[in-house]
C-alpha angles and dihedrals in degrees: 000000000000114000121221114238114261115248111202120223090234124048113235118256117259107253094241091056093048090047093052091049092049093049093049094047094038091058091047093049089052090053091046095051093040093053089056094048094246095122137018100025126251093326091062091074088075098044095108094050091045091050091049091054094044101039108018120104119250124194089203092056089048091051089051092051091048094049096044098037088230117134111182115192089230089064098036089059088063089076090069102024101058093075089066096054115077134184095226144005090253093056092049091047093054090048091049093051092050090048090053094047103038096029092055093052095045095044093050092053104031100028131251098277092050091049091051091047091053091049094050099039092046089054088054092046092050092050092049091050090049092051098040101044100037139049094207120148092201117110118250111226136155136061100265096104089054091044090050086054088059088049087053089054091048089050089052090054091052091044092055093045093050090048091051092059095040094250127143104283093199087076088074089072095058093098095054090044090053093047092049089049091053090050090051092051093048090047092054092048102039102022131282122277128193093221090099089075090061090044092053090045089053091049093051091047093051093047095049093043089055090069087067106033100040115102106290090358097123092050091050093050092046090051092051091049091051092051094051 
């Protein structure tokens, strides 16, 4: 008797999403174990601080590169390395959960390479917004600007779907409005942080990039350019 194929209740994660999650949490687990002396010896206690200084993004370093016209690779890599360095286990866990949720949805609709491009380019966009709009000496670390880029792509998906049925497309921005509102409340309670500028920059980057990397997006944009 022929058996029907088993359809799982949950679709498997795209490999690129699982890989991003494992890298983010793997680094955090190493910091966690090192801080408790379980791996790496005495030097491991300072792994997080060392990673922040080596891979975190600094607006002051960016200003120096811009003014001097010098762009060392060791500093350029900070644009894409800072999302993998977090200040705490809790921060990395929240980022990981968002990567699993938003990354899965975006990768299934846009494709894995497009999803990865949005994650990386949004991290760069968030860092540029942080450096250009602020004069903050604090280091920028954590994957939220890249995650907000995925939220921007998810917003684009909703925006297109609402437009296709003639619904109010502004409803697609309710998620980002809610998240920014939560950040405002937490800022008022626990002290304001300028990281929201990078988050918003990542969101805008992810939303705009979706016009090009969504299925058929590049062809649509090329057609519009030709008709102008």
